[in-house]
BAFI-3210 file (N, C-alpha, C; in Angstrom, 3 decimals, decimal comma, padded with zeros to 6 digits):
// residues 299
n [1|2|3|4|5|6|7|8|9|10|11|12|13|14|15|16|17|18|19|20|21|22|23|24|25|26|27|28|29|30|31|32|33|34|35|36|37|38|39|40|41|42|43|44|45|46|47|48|49|50|51|52|53|54|55|56|57|58|59|60|61|62|63|64|65|66|67|68|69|70|71|72|73|74|75|76|77|78|79|80|81|82|83|84|85|86|87|88|89|90|91|92|93|94|95|96|97|98|99|100|101|102|103|104|105|106|107|108|109|110|111|112|113|114|115|116|117|118|119|120|121|122|123|124|125|126|127|128|129|130|131|132|133|134|135|136|137|138|139|140|141|142|143|144|145|146|147|148|149|150|151|152|153|154|155|156|157|158|159|160|161|162|163|164|165|166|167|168|169|170|171|172|173|174|175|176|177|178|179|180|181|182|183|184|185|186|187|188|189|190|191|192|193|194|195|196|197|198|199|200|201|202|203|204|205|206|207|208|209|210|211|212|213|214|215|216|217|218|219|220|221|222|223|224|225|226|227|228|229|230|231|232|233|234|235|236|237|238|239|240|241|242|243|244|245|246|247|248|249|250|251|252|253|254|255|256|257|258|259|260|261|262|263|264|265|266|267|268|269|270|271|272|273|274|275|276|277|278|279|280|281|282|283|284|285|286|287|288|289|290|291|292|293|294|295|296|297|298|299]
n.u [036,044|035,907|037,234|039,805|039,160|039,089|037,073|035,579|037,162|039,925|043,396|046,392|049,630|052,811|055,930|055,275|056,112|058,061|059,671|058,969|056,770|055,467|054,748|052,899|050,904|050,005|049,006|046,871|045,264|044,593|042,811|040,592|040,798|040,850|043,591|046,067|048,944|051,671|054,574|057,513|059,590|062,357|065,958|067,544|068,899|067,642|067,599|066,399|063,484|060,715|058,011|057,676|057,980|055,702|053,711|054,140|053,376|050,702|049,774|050,194|048,313|045,898|045,916|045,522|042,927|042,267|041,770|043,409|045,334|047,846|050,121|052,450|053,598|055,726|056,319|057,136|056,202|053,464|051,827|052,281|051,424|048,716|047,809|048,085|046,185|043,975|043,950|043,233|040,664|039,334|039,402|038,367|036,714|037,367|039,821|041,069|043,105|046,545|049,771|052,805|055,572|057,613|061,057|064,547|068,152|071,052|073,719|076,470|079,359|079,100|081,018|081,595|079,192|077,000|075,075|073,137|072,898|071,728|069,375|067,970|067,244|065,582|063,622|062,380|061,688|060,670|059,351|057,964|056,215|054,744|053,502|051,952|050,292|049,024|047,576|045,817|044,403|042,003|040,099|039,984|039,036|036,527|035,070|035,188|037,028|040,119|043,362|046,730|050,036|053,324|056,710|059,370|062,628|065,146|067,500|066,700|065,691|067,803|070,128|072,779|075,867|076,987|074,508|073,311|071,572|069,398|068,675|067,816|065,585|063,935|063,399|062,099|059,715|058,503|057,845|056,070|054,039|053,060|051,777|049,883|048,268|047,022|045,642|043,988|042,245|039,484|038,299|038,353|040,759|043,491|046,919|049,985|053,390|055,991|058,965|060,512|062,225|063,595|064,253|065,369|065,953|067,405|068,301|069,933|072,335|073,526|073,324|074,274|074,030|073,129|071,577|069,699|068,196|066,520|064,910|062,054|059,945|057,230|056,779|056,532|054,270|051,777|051,520|051,215|048,867|047,076|047,096|045,825|043,301|039,735|038,841|040,972|042,085|044,387|046,634|049,027|051,347|054,530|056,253|058,543|059,333|059,713|060,832|058,938|058,708|057,277|057,231|056,253|057,231|058,307|058,886|061,080|061,845|064,284|064,044|065,265|066,865|066,338|067,025|067,534|068,296|067,992|065,349|065,718|068,115|070,759|074,180|077,119|078,769|077,060|075,406|077,306|078,046|075,755|075,214|075,041|072,590|070,867|071,091|070,346|068,608|067,184|064,090|062,829|060,320|057,565|056,879|054,055|052,826|052,827|051,755|052,228|054,967|055,550|054,346|055,993|057,744|056,037|054,937]
n.v [-140,457|-137,001|-134,236|-131,973|-128,612|-125,055|-123,389|-120,236|-119,011|-116,875|-116,605|-115,093|-114,969|-114,332|-113,444|-114,859|-115,220|-117,083|-120,333|-121,842|-120,140|-119,861|-122,550|-122,887|-121,054|-122,148|-124,624|-123,878|-122,472|-124,528|-125,891|-124,349|-121,866|-118,271|-116,331|-114,186|-113,037|-112,010|-110,230|-108,506|-108,630|-108,395|-108,962|-111,961|-111,042|-108,776|-106,442|-104,100|-104,264|-105,734|-106,338|-108,638|-111,250|-111,806|-111,384|-113,430|-115,745|-115,196|-115,190|-117,888|-119,112|-118,041|-119,059|-121,735|-121,721|-120,619|-118,142|-115,149|-112,403|-109,836|-108,461|-105,991|-104,987|-104,059|-106,241|-105,397|-103,024|-101,363|-099,931|-101,105|-103,719|-103,331|-102,325|-104,572|-106,281|-104,805|-105,091|-107,778|-107,623|-105,891|-107,379|-109,910|-109,780|-110,514|-111,839|-115,001|-116,731|-116,619|-116,793|-116,428|-116,087|-114,686|-113,816|-113,068|-113,323|-112,558|-113,646|-113,983|-114,217|-113,784|-112,059|-110,403|-109,306|-106,648|-103,863|-103,265|-105,686|-107,226|-105,729|-105,646|-108,294|-108,794|-106,951|-107,866|-110,618|-110,923|-108,455|-108,202|-110,433|-109,714|-107,262|-108,098|-110,056|-108,581|-106,812|-108,560|-109,630|-108,229|-108,941|-111,706|-111,932|-110,652|-112,325|-114,643|-116,610|-117,790|-118,535|-118,873|-119,064|-119,211|-118,881|-120,576|-121,905|-124,457|-123,355|-121,511|-123,169|-124,879|-123,441|-122,075|-121,797|-118,566|-117,413|-115,811|-113,592|-114,403|-116,809|-115,874|-114,320|-116,258|-118,079|-116,315|-116,024|-118,415|-118,129|-115,986|-117,237|-119,078|-117,480|-116,121|-118,272|-118,787|-116,345|-116,242|-118,329|-118,272|-117,036|-118,746|-118,769|-120,215|-120,701|-121,749|-122,963|-123,500|-125,247|-125,362|-127,473|-127,005|-126,498|-123,318|-119,798|-118,993|-121,344|-122,352|-121,162|-122,478|-125,232|-128,287|-128,817|-131,521|-132,362|-130,303|-130,713|-132,746|-131,711|-130,667|-127,834|-128,300|-130,443|-129,461|-127,933|-129,449|-129,746|-127,096|-126,525|-128,316|-127,463|-125,065|-125,746|-125,851|-128,019|-128,691|-128,591|-128,034|-126,038|-123,665|-125,140|-126,599|-127,544|-129,590|-129,954|-131,506|-133,011|-135,048|-135,781|-135,375|-133,786|-133,241|-130,984|-130,551|-129,241|-130,776|-131,604|-132,158|-134,238|-132,949|-131,290|-130,808|-128,452|-128,554|-126,528|-123,610|-121,581|-122,408|-121,643|-122,699|-123,639|-122,851|-125,034|-127,127|-127,166|-127,755|-130,355|-131,768|-131,573|-133,481|-134,666|-132,506|-132,212|-134,609|-136,401|-138,743|-140,350|-137,946|-135,371|-134,200|-130,776|-128,946|-126,447|-123,042|-123,085|-125,700|-125,535|-123,584|-124,700|-126,577|-125,015|-123,586|-125,567]
n.w [034,993|035,731|033,823|034,776|034,754|033,850|033,071|032,516|034,387|035,229|034,788|035,877|034,803|035,748|034,244|032,029|029,436|028,692|028,941|031,978|032,616|030,136|029,728|031,791|030,997|028,543|029,397|031,151|029,332|027,585|029,086|029,270|030,597|030,848|029,932|031,197|030,039|031,527|031,060|031,271|029,555|029,820|030,233|031,624|033,788|034,478|032,913|030,461|028,213|026,482|024,267|022,884|023,974|025,630|023,700|021,819|023,196|023,705|021,066|020,423|022,097|021,164|018,569|019,105|019,771|022,187|024,843|025,414|026,682|026,686|029,103|029,811|032,019|034,810|037,550|039,982|041,031|042,638|040,966|038,442|038,985|039,626|037,205|035,609|036,758|036,113|033,376|033,247|034,376|032,588|030,233|030,885|033,113|035,786|038,104|038,981|039,563|040,363|039,255|040,472|038,929|037,695|037,448|038,114|037,805|039,692|040,094|042,217|044,285|047,852|048,922|046,803|046,161|045,370|046,670|044,809|043,430|045,421|046,040|043,601|043,124|045,351|044,772|042,379|042,870|045,625|046,378|044,000|044,026|046,261|045,410|043,172|044,302|046,270|044,670|043,455|045,555|046,542|044,559|044,929|047,576|047,391|045,687|047,061|046,352|045,304|043,986|044,631|043,550|044,616|043,725|044,815|045,472|045,201|046,004|047,892|049,860|050,560|050,222|048,152|046,510|045,659|045,486|047,491|047,631|045,977|047,252|049,758|049,044|047,892|050,000|051,614|050,224|050,797|053,537|053,266|051,830|053,701|055,618|054,034|053,386|055,822|056,268|054,067|054,279|055,222|053,127|051,035|049,670|048,424|048,991|047,753|047,609|045,328|044,403|041,666|039,280|036,316|032,786|031,872|031,136|033,304|034,684|032,759|033,141|035,217|035,039|033,341|029,756|028,877|031,060|031,262|028,973|029,666|031,580|031,325|031,101|030,912|032,556|035,063|035,083|035,495|038,329|039,209|037,856|039,100|041,798|041,503|040,825|041,230|042,680|044,306|047,630|048,864|050,715|051,894|051,590|050,623|047,761|045,944|042,547|039,365|036,285|036,274|038,914|042,132|045,162|048,499|050,986|054,405|057,747|060,038|063,462|065,954|068,903|070,870|073,730|077,173|079,520|083,022|084,551|086,677|085,728|083,163|082,120|080,712|081,214|079,260|079,198|079,890|077,665|075,713|076,528|076,021|073,392|071,346|071,835|071,403|068,639|067,482|065,133|065,317|065,498|064,941|064,755|062,761|062,359|062,126|062,231|063,574|066,099|067,044|067,093|069,083|071,305|072,536|074,002|075,616|077,216]
ca.u [036,452|035,784|038,464|040,062|039,039|039,039|036,145|035,036|038,134|041,041|044,686|047,475|050,929|053,925|057,013|054,569|056,590|059,078|059,955|057,918|055,590|054,786|054,139|051,695|049,896|049,448|048,202|045,614|044,460|044,087|041,740|039,469|040,998|041,281|044,983|046,769|050,379|052,419|056,026|058,184|060,442|063,745|066,950|067,451|069,505|066,757|067,740|065,655|062,070|060,245|056,665|057,639|057,848|054,296|052,908|054,293|052,563|049,305|049,489|050,089|047,047|044,815|045,967|044,971|041,518|042,085|041,588|044,567|045,771|049,183|050,444|053,895|053,926|056,647|055,642|057,738|055,581|052,026|051,195|052,331|050,585|047,307|047,498|047,923|044,884|042,959|043,921|042,431|039,271|038,775|039,285|037,653|035,795|037,944|040,979|040,801|044,338|047,759|051,017|053,967|056,640|058,660|062,281|065,827|069,322|072,257|074,591|077,827|079,696|078,690|082,097|081,580|077,819|076,738|073,731|072,232|072,652|070,783|068,102|067,249|066,645|064,463|062,605|061,633|061,132|059,881|058,422|057,102|055,140|053,894|052,683|050,978|049,295|048,264|046,647|044,807|043,711|040,616|039,268|039,823|038,170|035,171|034,390|035,417|037,740|041,407|044,464|048,012|051,261|054,578|057,796|060,588|063,731|066,011|068,506|066,106|065,493|069,054|071,271|073,587|076,995|076,819|073,110|072,831|070,402|068,333|068,256|067,069|064,293|063,124|062,878|061,136|058,441|057,884|057,210|054,931|052,983|052,463|050,860|048,759|047,377|046,214|044,761|043,040|041,441|038,043|037,824|038,589|041,960|044,563|048,256|051,009|054,728|056,676|060,391|060,611|063,501|063,256|065,075|064,956|067,085|068,200|068,988|070,950|073,611|074,075|073,160|074,850|073,045|072,470|070,559|068,651|067,347|065,559|064,097|061,063|059,031|055,895|056,661|056,204|052,950|050,635|051,371|050,642|047,486|046,243|046,981|044,913|041,988|038,683|038,731|042,107|041,967|045,746|047,038|050,091|052,301|055,740|056,510|059,604|058,739|060,499|061,149|057,942|058,743|056,488|057,509|055,811|058,251|057,887|059,954|061,155|062,594|064,777|063,370|065,943|067,381|065,711|067,860|066,857|068,869|066,998|064,885|066,083|069,336|071,836|075,546|077,733|079,326|075,944|074,987|078,369|078,030|074,515|074,998|074,641|071,142|070,204|071,157|070,036|067,340|066,506|062,700|062,428|058,886|057,133|056,247|053,114|052,376|053,484|051,231|052,984|056,332|055,657|053,821|057,099|058,305|055,002|054,813]
ca.v [-139,376|-135,717|-133,520|-130,731|-127,491|-123,720|-122,599|-119,070|-118,463|-116,147|-116,755|-114,167|-115,637|-113,398|-114,124|-115,831|-115,235|-118,075|-121,492|-122,267|-119,293|-120,250|-123,866|-122,675|-120,368|-123,074|-125,624|-123,275|-122,164|-125,783|-126,375|-123,421|-120,621|-117,028|-116,177|-112,915|-113,311|-110,838|-110,357|-107,246|-108,889|-108,028|-110,037|-112,767|-110,304|-107,675|-105,238|-103,973|-104,613|-106,033|-106,900|-109,815|-112,508|-111,993|-111,441|-114,736|-116,729|-114,851|-115,670|-119,343|-119,476|-117,683|-120,001|-123,024|-121,526|-120,134|-116,716|-114,604|-111,035|-109,587|-107,332|-105,775|-104,197|-104,576|-106,825|-104,925|-101,787|-101,517|-099,385|-102,127|-104,848|-102,939|-102,225|-105,938|-106,769|-104,078|-105,759|-108,991|-107,236|-105,328|-108,415|-111,126|-109,527|-110,701|-112,726|-116,073|-117,454|-115,831|-117,562|-115,542|-116,857|-113,806|-113,806|-112,764|-113,773|-111,723|-114,548|-113,524|-114,597|-112,782|-111,083|-109,479|-108,867|-105,231|-103,557|-103,342|-107,115|-107,656|-105,014|-105,984|-109,619|-108,625|-106,154|-108,663|-111,848|-110,783|-107,338|-108,500|-111,324|-108,916|-106,315|-108,798|-110,715|-107,500|-106,279|-109,580|-110,031|-107,747|-109,764|-113,012|-111,789|-110,280|-113,463|-115,816|-117,630|-117,385|-119,487|-118,172|-119,865|-118,488|-119,715|-120,603|-122,551|-125,281|-122,457|-120,929|-124,207|-125,507|-122,574|-122,414|-120,875|-117,459|-117,012|-115,315|-112,734|-115,239|-117,754|-115,140|-113,946|-117,447|-118,599|-115,311|-116,327|-119,520|-117,541|-115,208|-118,170|-119,673|-116,520|-115,905|-119,428|-118,571|-115,191|-116,448|-119,538|-118,047|-116,505|-119,773|-118,407|-121,157|-120,283|-122,784|-122,575|-124,569|-125,101|-126,143|-127,764|-127,062|-125,719|-121,922|-118,886|-118,879|-122,590|-122,582|-120,618|-123,269|-126,673|-128,744|-129,026|-132,836|-132,403|-129,343|-131,283|-133,662|-130,982|-129,934|-126,993|-128,903|-131,420|-128,721|-127,320|-130,161|-129,458|-125,757|-126,634|-128,983|-126,611|-123,968|-126,280|-125,632|-129,215|-128,805|-127,904|-127,863|-124,649|-123,522|-126,238|-126,388|-128,709|-129,649|-130,579|-131,486|-134,286|-136,057|-136,082|-134,425|-133,999|-132,250|-130,799|-130,022|-129,086|-131,727|-131,078|-133,189|-134,259|-131,897|-131,463|-129,889|-128,123|-128,460|-125,398|-122,645|-120,697|-122,938|-120,982|-123,679|-123,129|-123,216|-126,374|-128,068|-127,261|-128,486|-131,763|-132,398|-131,133|-134,624|-134,835|-131,379|-132,324|-135,985|-136,471|-140,012|-140,164|-136,541|-135,211|-133,140|-129,599|-128,570|-125,056|-122,245|-123,500|-126,875|-125,102|-122,860|-125,484|-127,243|-124,048|-123,216|-126,649]
ca.w [035,892|035,042|033,489|035,500|033,832|034,446|032,271|033,195|035,331|034,625|035,450|035,553|034,927|035,589|033,541|031,210|028,064|028,373|029,768|032,901|032,473|028,900|029,946|032,604|030,177|027,563|030,098|031,596|028,152|027,018|029,952|029,253|031,347|030,222|030,365|031,087|029,957|031,977|030,894|030,952|028,399|030,064|030,255|032,834|034,891|034,850|032,093|029,225|028,153|025,132|024,238|022,024|024,723|025,986|022,483|021,184|023,919|023,417|019,704|020,484|022,733|020,244|017,454|019,535|020,073|023,553|025,082|026,121|026,446|027,209|029,975|029,749|033,203|035,823|038,714|041,230|041,509|042,802|039,771|037,414|039,397|039,502|035,773|035,102|037,212|035,355|032,078|033,438|034,605|031,352|029,201|031,288|034,215|037,114|038,135|039,945|039,857|040,151|039,285|040,629|038,314|037,170|038,246|037,477|038,552|039,818|040,839|042,532|045,659|048,826|049,090|045,677|045,911|045,597|047,143|043,673|043,192|046,459|045,945|042,372|043,324|046,280|044,087|041,411|043,429|046,845|046,234|042,863|044,481|047,153|044,645|042,347|045,161|046,905|043,673|043,158|046,788|046,632|043,675|045,561|048,751|046,999|045,075|047,929|045,587|044,759|044,038|044,501|043,531|044,788|043,211|045,618|044,778|046,032|046,586|049,093|050,872|050,981|049,996|046,983|046,368|044,727|045,384|048,780|047,397|045,419|048,289|050,787|048,477|047,654|051,267|052,059|049,571|051,537|054,715|052,789|051,458|054,895|056,237|053,122|053,501|057,030|056,123|052,987|054,480|055,330|051,848|050,019|048,911|048,699|048,577|047,854|047,169|044,605|044,092|040,430|038,616|034,894|031,862|031,711|030,906|034,525|034,993|031,735|033,620|036,324|034,811|032,073|028,685|028,849|032,111|030,929|027,929|030,291|032,557|030,542|031,874|030,875|033,634|036,291|034,922|036,082|039,762|039,303|037,416|040,109|042,992|041,170|040,490|042,228|043,519|045,229|048,916|049,392|050,957|052,879|051,417|049,821|046,920|044,942|041,376|038,146|035,641|036,625|040,349|042,920|046,572|049,470|052,016|055,695|058,722|061,143|064,591|066,862|070,206|071,621|075,090|078,121|080,673|084,322|085,274|087,131|084,670|081,853|081,656|080,717|081,076|077,990|079,338|079,834|076,273|075,015|076,905|075,556|072,016|070,534|072,033|070,741|067,181|067,076|064,409|065,531|065,947|064,785|064,520|061,862|062,968|061,073|062,295|064,608|067,402|067,456|067,373|070,349|072,409|073,243|074,940|076,566|078,186]
c.u [036,451|037,147|038,591|040,040|038,918|038,102|035,559|035,984|039,309|042,297|045,641|048,786|052,022|055,124|056,456|055,095|057,601|059,121|058,776|056,641|054,792|054,081|052,859|050,571|049,220|048,584|046,855|044,694|043,838|042,940|040,644|039,638|041,252|042,668|045,478|048,262|051,125|053,908|056,602|059,116|061,879|064,678|066,842|068,113|068,745|066,892|066,824|064,197|061,695|058,860|056,617|057,400|056,395|053,438|052,976|053,424|051,077|048,907|049,335|048,732|045,866|044,755|045,392|043,508|041,229|041,921|042,754|044,799|047,131|049,204|051,954|054,408|054,960|055,862|056,058|057,264|054,087|051,295|051,154|051,424|049,102|046,892|047,291|046,580|043,745|042,826|043,048|040,956|038,618|038,508|038,332|036,752|036,363|039,243|040,755|042,061|045,536|048,975|052,178|055,208|057,811|059,895|063,495|066,942|070,388|073,258|076,002|078,121|079,366|079,747|082,077|080,193|077,657|075,338|072,718|071,901|071,605|069,404|067,294|066,562|065,438|063,295|061,744|060,957|060,184|058,874|057,460|055,936|054,191|052,951|051,599|049,891|048,423|047,209|045,529|043,911|042,271|039,651|038,956|038,852|036,724|034,391|034,521|036,039|039,044|042,426|045,756|049,138|052,449|055,715|059,053|061,682|064,487|067,093|067,980|065,963|066,817|070,267|072,057|074,668|076,695|075,405|072,535|071,567|069,197|067,774|067,404|065,674|063,382|062,590|061,893|059,758|057,734|057,172|055,985|053,746|052,296|051,426|049,664|047,768|046,467|045,185|043,704|042,049|039,941|037,439|038,007|039,724|043,069|045,885|049,229|052,310|055,377|058,150|060,648|062,047|063,183|064,222|064,506|066,180|067,999|068,957|070,045|072,319|074,266|073,973|073,735|073,758|072,385|071,366|069,387|067,675|066,257|064,606|063,100|060,168|057,627|055,692|056,325|054,754|051,796|050,435|050,739|049,165|046,591|046,047|046,023|043,502|040,992|038,571|039,832|041,887|043,332|046,066|048,108|051,167|053,455|056,031|057,775|059,043|059,666|060,703|060,186|057,939|058,043|056,703|056,899|056,841|057,630|059,078|059,910|062,074|063,053|063,955|064,046|066,418|066,723|066,615|067,012|067,428|067,770|066,638|065,221|067,352|070,509|073,195|076,088|078,253|078,225|075,484|076,016|078,261|076,785|074,206|074,544|073,133|070,365|070,066|070,826|068,649|066,655|065,114|062,259|060,951|058,618|056,491|055,363|052,671|053,043|052,993|051,994|054,420|056,461|055,176|054,925|057,699|057,287|054,803|055,896]
c.v [-138,053|-135,053|-132,273|-129,579|-126,174|-122,812|-121,451|-118,430|-117,854|-116,318|-115,679|-114,890|-114,607|-114,149|-115,161|-115,982|-116,301|-119,218|-121,892|-121,456|-119,649|-121,590|-123,747|-122,078|-121,337|-124,133|-125,049|-122,984|-123,431|-126,356|-125,329|-122,119|-119,450|-116,715|-114,754|-113,221|-112,039|-111,086|-109,020|-107,395|-108,473|-109,226|-110,809|-112,090|-109,016|-106,405|-105,288|-104,352|-104,844|-106,662|-108,266|-111,118|-112,796|-112,169|-112,814|-115,784|-116,460|-115,380|-117,190|-119,781|-119,185|-118,662|-121,363|-122,903|-121,022|-118,626|-116,190|-113,154|-110,861|-108,405|-107,214|-105,017|-104,879|-105,126|-106,142|-103,545|-102,025|-100,990|-100,433|-103,301|-104,528|-102,790|-103,609|-106,519|-106,062|-104,665|-107,010|-108,660|-106,736|-106,412|-109,535|-110,970|-109,669|-111,487|-113,732|-116,804|-116,573|-116,723|-116,577|-116,303|-115,987|-113,826|-113,449|-113,351|-112,688|-112,529|-113,979|-113,929|-113,447|-111,690|-110,025|-108,893|-107,383|-105,044|-103,660|-104,793|-107,637|-107,039|-105,432|-107,342|-109,520|-107,905|-107,015|-109,865|-111,583|-109,635|-107,581|-109,388|-110,588|-108,025|-107,028|-109,440|-109,687|-106,946|-107,266|-109,876|-109,501|-108,531|-111,100|-112,936|-111,520|-111,465|-114,748|-116,969|-117,063|-118,491|-118,729|-119,196|-118,919|-119,426|-119,542|-121,299|-123,445|-124,426|-121,807|-121,928|-124,690|-124,587|-123,021|-121,354|-119,813|-116,935|-116,550|-114,487|-113,546|-116,195|-117,065|-114,773|-115,157|-118,055|-117,608|-115,553|-117,483|-118,995|-116,729|-116,124|-118,795|-118,746|-116,226|-117,064|-119,280|-117,462|-115,388|-117,565|-119,274|-117,459|-117,502|-119,370|-119,366|-120,621|-121,425|-122,303|-123,758|-124,216|-125,958|-126,374|-127,956|-126,223|-124,314|-121,078|-118,851|-120,173|-122,935|-122,076|-121,506|-124,775|-127,070|-129,040|-130,408|-132,963|-131,490|-129,895|-132,177|-132,961|-130,083|-129,083|-127,582|-129,923|-130,771|-128,247|-128,102|-129,894|-128,089|-125,792|-127,255|-128,105|-125,447|-124,446|-126,022|-126,813|-129,322|-127,972|-127,658|-126,388|-124,619|-124,578|-125,835|-127,670|-128,514|-130,427|-130,452|-132,885|-135,404|-136,463|-134,969|-134,758|-132,885|-132,193|-130,290|-129,912|-130,230|-131,159|-132,234|-133,170|-133,310|-132,291|-130,422|-129,689|-128,022|-127,321|-124,404|-121,680|-121,169|-122,347|-121,952|-122,995|-123,540|-124,649|-127,439|-128,262|-128,043|-129,985|-132,499|-132,066|-132,270|-134,858|-133,726|-131,630|-133,715|-136,063|-137,837|-139,749|-138,701|-136,464|-134,045|-132,022|-128,973|-127,120|-124,357|-122,623|-124,721|-126,504|-124,480|-123,674|-126,151|-126,324|-123,675|-124,301|-126,546]
c.w [035,119|034,845|034,347|034,513|034,605|033,659|033,100|034,188|034,580|035,457|034,958|035,809|034,716|035,015|032,587|029,798|027,722|029,361|030,659|032,725|031,232|029,084|030,775|031,755|029,216|028,230|030,515|030,415|027,575|027,829|030,154|029,993|030,415|030,774|030,146|031,160|030,324|031,798|030,470|029,763|028,570|030,003|031,563|034,034|035,211|034,040|030,875|029,341|026,696|025,215|023,552|022,785|025,061|024,742|021,818|021,865|023,714|022,044|019,678|021,028|021,809|019,083|017,825|019,961|021,469|023,620|025,915|025,740|027,108|028,162|030,013|030,970|034,096|037,003|040,013|041,671|041,666|041,576|038,656|037,723|039,209|038,043|035,165|035,516|036,469|033,948|032,171|033,592|033,323|030,310|029,590|032,516|035,604|036,976|039,254|040,387|039,520|040,302|039,321|040,170|037,853|038,073|037,413|038,329|038,571|040,645|040,984|043,972|046,610|048,986|047,988|045,399|046,251|046,168|046,013|043,329|044,169|046,221|044,727|042,498|044,247|045,596|043,168|042,074|044,592|046,755|045,068|043,256|045,415|046,351|043,851|043,202|045,859|045,948|043,354|044,350|046,884|045,735|044,360|046,742|048,358|046,438|045,886|047,149|045,067|044,896|043,750|044,504|043,664|044,392|044,055|044,802|045,750|046,690|047,861|050,215|051,449|050,906|048,771|046,806|045,327|044,613|046,737|048,611|046,950|046,476|049,345|050,288|048,347|048,951|051,874|051,468|050,262|052,777|054,359|052,478|052,648|055,518|055,335|053,198|054,713|056,805|055,037|053,219|054,476|054,053|050,704|049,084|049,328|048,166|048,779|047,231|046,469|044,431|042,858|039,977|037,147|034,080|031,722|031,419|032,110|034,823|033,947|032,170|034,670|036,118|033,456|031,046|028,680|029,903|031,770|029,899|028,504|031,254|031,832|031,443|031,953|031,987|034,971|036,270|035,554|037,573|039,965|038,924|038,462|041,343|042,762|040,849|041,609|043,177|044,563|046,479|049,560|049,568|052,029|052,773|050,506|049,058|046,101|043,761|040,176|037,618|036,040|038,085|041,117|044,396|047,416|050,593|053,303|056,621|059,723|062,214|065,464|068,146|071,189|073,010|075,978|079,330|081,932|085,166|085,636|085,994|083,268|081,286|081,767|080,648|079,711|078,034|079,279|078,398|075,457|075,275|076,414|074,100|071,103|070,645|071,331|069,243|066,645|066,417|064,506|066,115|065,892|064,403|063,559|062,664|061,902|061,100|063,477|066,001|067,920|067,815|068,770|071,539|073,222|074,286|076,019|077,624|079,243]
res [m|s|e|v|r|y|d|g|k|t|v|v|v|t|g|g|g|g|s|l|g|r|a|y|c|l|l|f|a|s|r|g|a|n|v|v|v|n|d|l|g|g|s|f|s|g|e|g|a|s|k|s|a|a|d|k|v|v|d|e|i|v|e|m|g|g|k|a|v|a|s|y|e|s|v|s|t|m|e|g|a|e|k|t|m|q|v|a|k|d|a|f|g|s|v|h|m|l|i|n|n|a|g|i|l|r|d|v|s|f|a|k|m|t|e|d|d|w|d|k|i|m|e|v|h|l|r|g|a|f|c|m|t|k|a|a|w|p|f|f|r|e|q|s|y|g|r|v|i|l|t|a|s|a|a|g|i|y|g|n|f|g|q|t|n|y|s|a|a|k|l|g|l|y|g|m|g|q|t|l|a|h|e|g|k|k|y|n|i|n|t|n|v|i|a|p|v|a|r|s|r|m|t|e|t|v|m|p|p|p|l|l|e|k|l|r|p|e|a|v|a|p|l|v|g|w|l|c|a|e|e|s|k|e|s|g|s|l|f|e|v|g|a|g|r|f|f|k|l|g|w|i|r|t|n|g|y|k|s|e|a|e|g|g|v|a|s|l|e|e|l|r|d|n|w|k|t|v|t|d|f|t|d|a|k|m|v|r|n|i|q|e|s|t|m|a|f|m|r]
***
């Protein structure tokens, strides 16, 4: 069986200077990809900047015989995103894969959350993914080839105490990914969303050390690598991944309750009396797209 490789292709990895980002960079480089290591080098809460994080990973790749360059631009401005894509173009001619991995944390209970706590998270996670993907999109369309990874989180899927801002941004990335998958289809641009579980600067604040030791970032990288492979046709999907486990997620919906009231306008009492039926997941069905969702109402 042939080896999965990326010879002649260029990947941009945001937050590529540490943990998950570094693992992605090293994997792609080991399989022949040109790598742009993008990392502003700030703290996990979004302060400061340093070139050292990106430079260290570039040095690692070069030492192993790979090709890599660094970008120290912020992901959350179009200027920074476009400069990073220009770095890729100048060094390697184009960009074929984009891993939106950069992130920060501003964990605090909702009652104590400030506007700055909210805005900074949205700026880096959601706006950052928008700016970087927007800057890469013309390359993808022109060459009829592109692979985009957006990084969500279990906090976005299920919610988590003290992470209202982070959870909202992460689930927003899932919605963004669904639409990009639709819009990119005719251009051979695949977009997928992952919710990784791995040791990082951010998870070190919420997970115990014995568990973190077992959650190697390298265990997440194979899924990202496969989703970016030319052979992979997967797009518009959400995956949970970590510790050697790989899960694809989807939405399920109860069979629900249908009111026979005029115009479908049920009374509060009717809804109360049939609430068990509304919320019963017995024989629930997978909803795969917006057409399937709306068809139940249109019928």
